[in-house]
All heavy atoms as a GROMACS GRO file, in nm:
protein
  407
    1MET      N    1   0.083  -0.117   0.000
    1MET     CA    2   0.000   0.000  -0.001
    1MET      C    3   0.089   0.125   0.001
    1MET      O    4   0.189   0.130   0.068
    1MET     CB    5  -0.090  -0.001   0.124
    1MET     CG    6  -0.175   0.124   0.131
    1MET     SD    7  -0.277   0.137   0.279
    1MET     CE    8  -0.153   0.154   0.403
    2SER      N    9   0.049   0.223  -0.075
    2SER     CA   10   0.123   0.350  -0.075
    2SER      C   11   0.023   0.464  -0.061
    2SER      O   12  -0.089   0.454  -0.101
    2SER     CB   13   0.204   0.365  -0.202
    2SER     OG   14   0.119   0.374  -0.313
    3THR      N   15   0.069   0.572  -0.002
    3THR     CA   16  -0.013   0.693   0.012
    3THR      C   17   0.059   0.807  -0.056
    3THR      O   18   0.178   0.825  -0.036
    3THR     CB   19  -0.033   0.727   0.161
    3THR    OG1   20  -0.099   0.618   0.223
    3THR    CG2   21  -0.122   0.851   0.176
    4LYS      N   22  -0.012   0.880  -0.136
    4LYS     CA   23   0.048   0.990  -0.212
    4LYS      C   24  -0.026   1.119  -0.184
    4LYS      O   25  -0.147   1.126  -0.198
    4LYS     CB   26   0.041   0.960  -0.360
    4LYS     CG   27   0.097   1.071  -0.446
    4LYS     CD   28   0.082   1.038  -0.594
    4LYS     CE   29   0.129   1.153  -0.680
    4LYS     NZ   30   0.103   1.127  -0.821
    5ARG      N   31   0.045   1.220  -0.136
    5ARG     CA   32  -0.015   1.350  -0.116
    5ARG      C   33  -0.019   1.422  -0.249
    5ARG      O   34   0.080   1.424  -0.322
    5ARG     CB   35   0.062   1.434  -0.015
    5ARG     CG   36   0.052   1.383   0.124
    5ARG     CD   37   0.122   1.474   0.220
    5ARG     NE   38   0.115   1.425   0.353
    5ARG     CZ   39   0.152   1.490   0.458
    5ARG    NH1   40   0.198   1.615   0.446
    5ARG    NH2   41   0.144   1.438   0.577
    6THR      N   42  -0.133   1.484  -0.276
    6THR     CA   43  -0.143   1.555  -0.405
    6THR      C   44  -0.127   1.706  -0.388
    6THR      O   45  -0.121   1.777  -0.486
    6THR     CB   46  -0.277   1.525  -0.472
    6THR    OG1   47  -0.383   1.562  -0.382
    6THR    CG2   48  -0.290   1.376  -0.504
    7LYS      N   49  -0.122   1.755  -0.265
    7LYS     CA   50  -0.106   1.897  -0.241
    7LYS      C   51  -0.032   1.917  -0.109
    7LYS      O   52  -0.058   1.852  -0.012
    7LYS     CB   53  -0.246   1.963  -0.234
    7LYS     CG   54  -0.242   2.112  -0.212
    7LYS     CD   55  -0.385   2.168  -0.206
    7LYS     CE   56  -0.382   2.317  -0.182
    7LYS     NZ   57  -0.515   2.372  -0.167
    8ARG      N   58   0.060   2.011  -0.108
    8ARG     CA   59   0.132   2.040   0.016
    8ARG      C   60   0.050   2.138   0.099
    8ARG      O   61  -0.005   2.234   0.051
    8ARG     CB   62   0.267   2.103  -0.018
    8ARG     CG   63   0.364   2.096   0.096
    8ARG     CD   64   0.503   2.137   0.050
    8ARG     NE   65   0.577   2.027  -0.008
    8ARG     CZ   66   0.654   1.946   0.062
    8ARG    NH1   67   0.665   1.960   0.189
    8ARG    NH2   68   0.720   1.851   0.004
    9THR      N   69   0.039   2.108   0.229
    9THR     CA   70  -0.038   2.194   0.320
    9THR      C   71   0.052   2.249   0.428
    9THR      O   72   0.163   2.199   0.454
    9THR     CB   73  -0.152   2.116   0.385
    9THR    OG1   74  -0.095   2.010   0.461
    9THR    CG2   75  -0.249   2.063   0.284
   10LYS      N   76   0.009   2.355   0.492
   10LYS     CA   77   0.085   2.417   0.598
   10LYS      C   78   0.006   2.411   0.728
   10LYS      O   79  -0.106   2.458   0.736
   10LYS     CB   80   0.115   2.564   0.562
   10LYS     CG   81   0.201   2.633   0.663
   10LYS     CD   82   0.235   2.774   0.617
   10LYS     CE   83   0.322   2.842   0.721
   10LYS     NZ   84   0.355   2.978   0.679
   11SER      N   85   0.064   2.353   0.831
   11SER     CA   86   0.005   2.352   0.961
   11SER      C   87   0.049   2.475   1.038
   11SER      O   88   0.164   2.521   1.019
   11SER     CB   89   0.047   2.226   1.040
   11SER     OG   90   0.001   2.111   0.974
   12THR      N   91  -0.039   2.530   1.119
   12THR     CA   92  -0.005   2.649   1.196
   12THR      C   93  -0.038   2.631   1.341
   12THR      O   94  -0.122   2.546   1.375
   12THR     CB   95  -0.082   2.774   1.142
   12THR    OG1   96  -0.223   2.749   1.158
   12THR    CG2   97  -0.050   2.801   0.996
   13GLY      N   98   0.022   2.710   1.426
   13GLY     CA   99  -0.009   2.710   1.570
   13GLY      C  100   0.024   2.847   1.624
   13GLY      O  101   0.122   2.909   1.581
   14LYS      N  102  -0.061   2.898   1.716
   14LYS     CA  103  -0.034   3.028   1.775
   14LYS      C  104  -0.083   3.030   1.920
   14LYS      O  105  -0.183   2.962   1.952
   14LYS     CB  106  -0.100   3.141   1.695
   14LYS     CG  107  -0.250   3.137   1.695
   14LYS     CD  108  -0.310   3.253   1.617
   14LYS     CE  109  -0.461   3.249   1.627
   14LYS     NZ  110  -0.523   3.364   1.569
   15PRO      N  111  -0.019   3.106   2.007
   15PRO     CA  112  -0.062   3.117   2.144
   15PRO      C  113  -0.203   3.180   2.148
   15PRO      O  114  -0.237   3.265   2.067
   15PRO     CB  115   0.038   3.212   2.208
   15PRO     CG  116   0.156   3.217   2.115
   15PRO     CD  117   0.102   3.185   1.978
   16ASP      N  118  -0.285   3.134   2.244
   16ASP     CA  119  -0.422   3.184   2.252
   16ASP      C  120  -0.464   3.206   2.398
   16ASP      O  121  -0.571   3.171   2.441
   16ASP     CB  122  -0.515   3.083   2.186
   16ASP     CG  123  -0.654   3.137   2.162
   16ASP    OD1  124  -0.671   3.260   2.161
   16ASP    OD2  125  -0.748   3.057   2.148
   17GLY      N  126  -0.369   3.261   2.477
   17GLY     CA  127  -0.403   3.292   2.616
   17GLY      C  128  -0.376   3.177   2.710
   17GLY      O  129  -0.302   3.084   2.678
   18THR      N  130  -0.438   3.184   2.826
   18THR     CA  131  -0.421   3.080   2.927
   18THR      C  132  -0.558   3.039   2.982
   18THR      O  133  -0.657   3.111   2.966
   18THR     CB  134  -0.335   3.128   3.044
   18THR    OG1  135  -0.395   3.240   3.103
   18THR    CG2  136  -0.193   3.162   3.001
   19ALA      N  137  -0.561   2.925   3.045
   19ALA     CA  138  -0.683   2.878   3.113
   19ALA      C  139  -0.646   2.837   3.254
   19ALA      O  140  -0.545   2.769   3.275
   19ALA     CB  141  -0.740   2.757   3.037
   20ASP      N  142  -0.719   2.888   3.351
   20ASP     CA  143  -0.696   2.852   3.492
   20ASP      C  144  -0.806   2.752   3.536
   20ASP      O  145  -0.921   2.769   3.501
   20ASP     CB  146  -0.705   2.975   3.581
   20ASP     CG  147  -0.592   3.073   3.555
   20ASP    OD1  148  -0.477   3.026   3.544
   20ASP    OD2  149  -0.618   3.195   3.547
   21MET      N  150  -0.764   2.650   3.604
   21MET     CA  151  -0.860   2.550   3.652
   21MET      C  152  -0.816   2.493   3.784
   21MET      O  153  -0.698   2.500   3.818
   21MET     CB  154  -0.878   2.439   3.549
   21MET     CG  155  -0.752   2.361   3.519
   21MET     SD  156  -0.767   2.250   3.381
   21MET     CE  157  -0.749   2.365   3.245
   22LEU      N  158  -0.911   2.440   3.859
   22LEU     CA  159  -0.882   2.374   3.985
   22LEU      C  160  -0.891   2.222   3.962
   22LEU      O  161  -0.987   2.173   3.902
   22LEU     CB  162  -0.982   2.413   4.092
   22LEU     CG  163  -0.973   2.561   4.135
   22LEU    CD1  164  -1.088   2.594   4.232
   22LEU    CD2  165  -0.842   2.591   4.201
   23ILE      N  166  -0.790   2.151   4.008
   23ILE     CA  167  -0.790   2.004   3.997
   23ILE      C  168  -0.762   1.942   4.132
   23ILE      O  169  -0.695   2.001   4.217
   23ILE     CB  170  -0.686   1.953   3.895
   23ILE    CG1  171  -0.545   1.994   3.934
   23ILE    CG2  172  -0.717   2.006   3.754
   23ILE    CD1  173  -0.438   1.923   3.855
   24LYS      N  174  -0.819   1.825   4.155
   24LYS     CA  175  -0.793   1.749   4.279
   24LYS      C  176  -0.689   1.644   4.248
   24LYS      O  177  -0.710   1.559   4.164
   24LYS     CB  178  -0.921   1.687   4.329
   24LYS     CG  179  -1.021   1.789   4.383
   24LYS     CD  180  -1.139   1.722   4.446
   24LYS     CE  181  -1.102   1.697   4.589
   24LYS     NZ  182  -1.211   1.652   4.670
   25LEU      N  183  -0.576   1.652   4.318
   25LEU     CA  184  -0.467   1.557   4.298
   25LEU      C  185  -0.492   1.423   4.366
   25LEU      O  186  -0.433   1.323   4.331
   25LEU     CB  187  -0.335   1.618   4.341
   25LEU     CG  188  -0.295   1.747   4.264
   25LEU    CD1  189  -0.169   1.805   4.321
   25LEU    CD2  190  -0.279   1.716   4.116
   26SER      N  191  -0.578   1.421   4.467
   26SER     CA  192  -0.616   1.298   4.531
   26SER      C  193  -0.760   1.315   4.584
   26SER      O  194  -0.814   1.426   4.590
   26SER     CB  195  -0.521   1.259   4.642
   26SER     OG  196  -0.528   1.354   4.746
   27GLY      N  197  -0.821   1.207   4.618
   27GLY     CA  198  -0.964   1.207   4.656
   27GLY      C  199  -1.001   1.302   4.767
   27GLY      O  200  -1.103   1.367   4.761
   28ASN      N  201  -0.921   1.314   4.876
   28ASN     CA  202  -0.958   1.396   4.987
   28ASN      C  203  -0.872   1.520   5.001
   28ASN      O  204  -0.877   1.588   5.102
   28ASN     CB  205  -0.955   1.314   5.116
   28ASN     CG  206  -0.815   1.256   5.140
   28ASN    OD1  207  -0.726   1.270   5.060
   28ASN    ND2  208  -0.802   1.186   5.253
   29ALA      N  209  -0.793   1.555   4.902
   29ALA     CA  210  -0.707   1.676   4.906
   29ALA      C  211  -0.784   1.797   4.860
   29ALA      O  212  -0.882   1.788   4.786
   29ALA     CB  213  -0.584   1.655   4.819
   30ALA      N  214  -0.739   1.914   4.902
   30ALA     CA  215  -0.797   2.039   4.854
   30ALA      C  216  -0.758   2.059   4.707
   30ALA      O  217  -0.653   2.016   4.662
   30ALA     CB  218  -0.746   2.156   4.938
   31PRO      N  219  -0.846   2.123   4.628
   31PRO     CA  220  -0.812   2.148   4.487
   31PRO      C  221  -0.687   2.234   4.473
   31PRO      O  222  -0.658   2.321   4.555
   31PRO     CB  223  -0.934   2.222   4.435
   31PRO     CG  224  -1.043   2.190   4.531
   31PRO     CD  225  -0.977   2.171   4.665
   32THR      N  226  -0.609   2.206   4.368
   32THR     CA  227  -0.489   2.280   4.337
   32THR      C  228  -0.512   2.360   4.210
   32THR      O  229  -0.571   2.311   4.116
   32THR     CB  230  -0.373   2.181   4.314
   32THR    OG1  231  -0.350   2.106   4.432
   32THR    CG2  232  -0.244   2.254   4.278
   33SER      N  233  -0.466   2.486   4.209
   33SER     CA  234  -0.484   2.570   4.090
   33SER      C  235  -0.381   2.530   3.984
   33SER      O  236  -0.265   2.510   4.014
   33SER     CB  237  -0.462   2.716   4.130
   33SER     OG  238  -0.476   2.798   4.018
   34LEU      N  239  -0.430   2.519   3.863
   34LEU     CA  240  -0.341   2.481   3.749
   34LEU      C  241  -0.364   2.582   3.638
   34LEU      O  242  -0.477   2.610   3.599
   34LEU     CB  243  -0.376   2.343   3.703
   34LEU     CG  244  -0.300   2.289   3.582
   34LEU    CD1  245  -0.152   2.266   3.618
   34LEU    CD2  246  -0.363   2.161   3.532
   35ARG      N  247  -0.257   2.637   3.583
   35ARG     CA  248  -0.268   2.728   3.468
   35ARG      C  249  -0.210   2.658   3.346
   35ARG      O  250  -0.101   2.604   3.348
   35ARG     CB  251  -0.192   2.855   3.492
   35ARG     CG  252  -0.190   2.947   3.370
   35ARG     CD  253  -0.135   3.082   3.398
   35ARG     NE  254  -0.245   3.156   3.462
   35ARG     CZ  255  -0.238   3.283   3.494
   35ARG    NH1  256  -0.128   3.352   3.474
   35ARG    NH2  257  -0.341   3.344   3.550
   36VAL      N  258  -0.288   2.657   3.238
   36VAL     CA  259  -0.248   2.593   3.112
   36VAL      C  260  -0.237   2.696   3.001
   36VAL      O  261  -0.329   2.777   2.988
   36VAL     CB  262  -0.352   2.483   3.074
   36VAL    CG1  263  -0.315   2.418   2.941
   36VAL    CG2  264  -0.363   2.380   3.183
   37ASP      N  265  -0.128   2.696   2.928
   37ASP     CA  266  -0.115   2.782   2.809
   37ASP      C  267  -0.195   2.721   2.698
   37ASP      O  268  -0.178   2.602   2.664
   37ASP     CB  269   0.031   2.797   2.769
   37ASP     CG  270   0.113   2.871   2.874
   37ASP    OD1  271   0.057   2.964   2.932
   37ASP    OD2  272   0.230   2.837   2.889
   38LYS      N  273  -0.283   2.800   2.636
   38LYS     CA  274  -0.366   2.750   2.525
   38LYS      C  275  -0.298   2.781   2.393
   38LYS      O  276  -0.240   2.887   2.374
   38LYS     CB  277  -0.504   2.814   2.528
   38LYS     CG  278  -0.585   2.781   2.652
   38LYS     CD  279  -0.727   2.825   2.644
   38LYS     CE  280  -0.745   2.971   2.618
   38LYS     NZ  281  -0.887   3.014   2.617
   39ILE      N  282  -0.305   2.688   2.300
   39ILE     CA  283  -0.250   2.704   2.166
   39ILE      C  284  -0.358   2.665   2.066
   39ILE      O  285  -0.420   2.560   2.079
   39ILE     CB  286  -0.126   2.617   2.144
   39ILE    CG1  287  -0.013   2.660   2.240
   39ILE    CG2  288  -0.079   2.622   1.999
   39ILE    CD1  289   0.106   2.573   2.238
   40THR      N  290  -0.383   2.752   1.971
   40THR     CA  291  -0.476   2.721   1.864
   40THR      C  292  -0.397   2.668   1.747
   40THR      O  293  -0.302   2.732   1.701
   40THR     CB  294  -0.555   2.845   1.820
   40THR    OG1  295  -0.628   2.892   1.934
   40THR    CG2  296  -0.651   2.815   1.707
   41SER      N  297  -0.429   2.550   1.698
   41SER     CA  298  -0.355   2.491   1.585
   41SER      C  299  -0.450   2.460   1.472
   41SER      O  300  -0.570   2.441   1.492
   41SER     CB  301  -0.280   2.365   1.632
   41SER     OG  302  -0.374   2.269   1.676
   42SER      N  303  -0.392   2.455   1.355
   42SER     CA  304  -0.469   2.426   1.236
   42SER      C  305  -0.388   2.332   1.146
   42SER      O  306  -0.271   2.355   1.123
   42SER     CB  307  -0.498   2.555   1.158
   42SER     OG  308  -0.555   2.527   1.034
   43ALA      N  309  -0.450   2.225   1.102
   43ALA     CA  310  -0.390   2.132   1.011
   43ALA      C  311  -0.492   2.108   0.899
   43ALA      O  312  -0.580   2.023   0.913
   43ALA     CB  313  -0.351   2.003   1.079
   44PRO      N  314  -0.485   2.185   0.792
   44PRO     CA  315  -0.585   2.175   0.686
   44PRO      C  316  -0.592   2.036   0.625
   44PRO      O  317  -0.491   1.965   0.618
   44PRO     CB  318  -0.539   2.276   0.582
   44PRO     CG  319  -0.442   2.365   0.652
   44PRO     CD  320  -0.382   2.285   0.764
   45ALA      N  321  -0.711   1.999   0.583
   45ALA     CA  322  -0.727   1.870   0.515
   45ALA      C  323  -0.661   1.874   0.379
   45ALA      O  324  -0.645   1.981   0.319
   45ALA     CB  325  -0.877   1.840   0.501
   46TYR      N  326  -0.623   1.759   0.330
   46TYR     CA  327  -0.565   1.753   0.196
   46TYR      C  328  -0.613   1.625   0.127
   46TYR      O  329  -0.638   1.526   0.194
   46TYR     CB  330  -0.411   1.756   0.204
   46TYR     CG  331  -0.350   1.646   0.282
   46TYR    CD1  332  -0.318   1.523   0.222
   46TYR    CD2  333  -0.328   1.658   0.420
   46TYR    CE1  334  -0.264   1.420   0.295
   46TYR    CE2  335  -0.273   1.554   0.493
   46TYR     CZ  336  -0.242   1.438   0.430
   46TYR     OH  337  -0.189   1.333   0.501
   47PRO      N  338  -0.625   1.630  -0.002
   47PRO     CA  339  -0.664   1.509  -0.075
   47PRO      C  340  -0.546   1.411  -0.084
   47PRO      O  341  -0.430   1.453  -0.087
   47PRO     CB  342  -0.704   1.559  -0.213
   47PRO     CG  343  -0.632   1.687  -0.228
   47PRO     CD  344  -0.616   1.744  -0.088
   48PHE      N  345  -0.575   1.280  -0.085
   48PHE     CA  346  -0.467   1.182  -0.102
   48PHE      C  347  -0.524   1.060  -0.172
   48PHE      O  348  -0.646   1.039  -0.177
   48PHE     CB  349  -0.403   1.144   0.031
   48PHE     CG  350  -0.498   1.075   0.125
   48PHE    CD1  351  -0.500   0.938   0.132
   48PHE    CD2  352  -0.578   1.150   0.210
   48PHE    CE1  353  -0.587   0.874   0.221
   48PHE    CE2  354  -0.665   1.085   0.299
   48PHE     CZ  355  -0.668   0.946   0.303
   49GLN      N  356  -0.434   0.981  -0.226
   49GLN     CA  357  -0.474   0.859  -0.297
   49GLN      C  358  -0.405   0.742  -0.227
   49GLN      O  359  -0.291   0.751  -0.186
   49GLN     CB  360  -0.426   0.863  -0.441
   49GLN     CG  361  -0.491   0.972  -0.522
   49GLN     CD  362  -0.432   0.979  -0.664
   49GLN    OE1  363  -0.329   0.918  -0.692
   49GLN    NE2  364  -0.496   1.052  -0.751
   50ARG      N  365  -0.479   0.630  -0.215
   50ARG     CA  366  -0.424   0.508  -0.162
   50ARG      C  367  -0.427   0.400  -0.268
   50ARG      O  368  -0.528   0.383  -0.336
   50ARG     CB  369  -0.500   0.462  -0.038
   50ARG     CG  370  -0.486   0.553   0.079
   50ARG     CD  371  -0.567   0.509   0.196
   50ARG     NE  372  -0.525   0.375   0.237
   50ARG     CZ  373  -0.571   0.314   0.345
   50ARG    NH1  374  -0.655   0.372   0.423
   50ARG    NH2  375  -0.532   0.192   0.375
   51LYS      N  376  -0.319   0.328  -0.281
   51LYS     CA  377  -0.309   0.220  -0.378
   51LYS      C  378  -0.256   0.098  -0.307
   51LYS      O  379  -0.172   0.109  -0.218
   51LYS     CB  380  -0.219   0.258  -0.493
   51LYS     CG  381  -0.265   0.377  -0.575
   51LYS     CD  382  -0.167   0.409  -0.683
   51LYS     CE  383  -0.208   0.530  -0.763
   51LYS     NZ  384  -0.113   0.563  -0.867
   52GLY      N  385  -0.297  -0.019  -0.349
   52GLY     CA  386  -0.242  -0.142  -0.294
   52GLY      C  387  -0.350  -0.246  -0.265
   52GLY      O  388  -0.469  -0.223  -0.291
   53ALA      N  389  -0.308  -0.356  -0.214
   53ALA     CA  390  -0.398  -0.471  -0.191
   53ALA      C  391  -0.501  -0.443  -0.082
   53ALA      O  392  -0.606  -0.508  -0.081
   53ALA     CB  393  -0.315  -0.594  -0.155
   54THR      N  394  -0.475  -0.352   0.009
   54THR     CA  395  -0.569  -0.329   0.117
   54THR      C  396  -0.682  -0.232   0.081
   54THR      O  397  -0.769  -0.206   0.162
   54THR     CB  398  -0.495  -0.272   0.242
   54THR    OG1  399  -0.434  -0.148   0.205
   54THR    CG2  400  -0.390  -0.372   0.290
   55VAL      N  401  -0.680  -0.175  -0.036
   55VAL     CA  402  -0.780  -0.078  -0.078
   55VAL      C  403  -0.903  -0.149  -0.130
   55VAL      O  404  -0.897  -0.239  -0.204
   55VAL     CB  405  -0.726   0.022  -0.181
   55VAL    CG1  406  -0.834   0.117  -0.226
   55VAL    CG2  407  -0.609   0.096  -0.124
   0.00000   0.00000   0.00000
């Protein structure tokens, strides 16, 4: 089987702020504050062809 891309695409990623949340690290512990950096990413779809015995 072979896969052939018919068009080159460009994936992108950019910072998109932060998110603050409270998580419990164990069942009876107090919640802990966690800050996560958010990233918005894009991976455009592209057409492709598959050839071989599994198609």
